[in-house]
N, C-alpha and C positions, 0 to 999 in steps of 0.2 A: 504494500499500499504506499503510495507517494505521500508526502507531506501536504500537497495540494488537496488530496482526496479525503484527508483525515478531517472528521468533524471538529470545529472550533470549540474548544472547553469553555464553558460559562464561567468557572472559577479555576484560578491557579493557586498553587502553594507559594508560600513565601521563597522557597528555593527556585520555583520556576520563573517567578517575576524577578528575583535577583539574577538569574541567567539571562532572562529577556533584555533586562536594562544594563547587564554587564557590569553590576557593582555586588558588592558582598551582602551576605544575608543581614549582618548587623545594620546596614544602610537601609535596608527594607524594612526592618523592624522600627528604625528610628523614624523613618517616613510615615509609618502606621501610627507610632505614638503621638507624633506631631500633628497628625491629621492631614498632612499633605497628600498622601496617598490613602483612600478609602479602603476599608476591609472588613471582614466580619470574623467574631471568633465564634468557632464552633466547638460546643462542648467546654468542659470546665479544664481541660488541660493545656490551654495556651495554643490550641490548634488554630491558625488563621487562614483564611481564603480571601484572595483578593479577585474580584470581578474583572474578566478580561476587559470589559469596558472601561472600568475604573483605571486600569493600567493605559489604555488609550487616551483617557481624559487626562491623567497626569502628564503624559507625553506631550499632549497639546499645550497643556497649561505651562509646562517647562520651556517649550518653544516660545511661547508668548512672553514669560519672564526674562527669557534670554534676549529676545528682540528689544524689550524695554531697557534692559541693562545696556545693551550695545547702543541704544539711542541716547542714553544719558551719559555714556562714557563710563560707566561704573564695572563694566566687564573686565575681568582681569585674567591673564593666562599665566600660568606658573608664578602666581603672587605678584606680577608686574602690572601696574596700571596700563590700560590699552589707550593712551593719549599721546 
């Protein structure tokens, strides 16, 4: 079965989102704690699931925030102001 024919999952694990965004699991957990990334806790053992649409919304918002930072000159690369 090719990737294109696989059905899209409604919910992703923290690890799957970490892989999708190419960041560590601790970063995803921090985004969940801060509310920047929406997720739901399933059960009482700290099992989190993030909606695929919520990941896409997060990416769109991240692009918008980046564009705003570029427009205001606040974006830094490797700690150096981009001015």
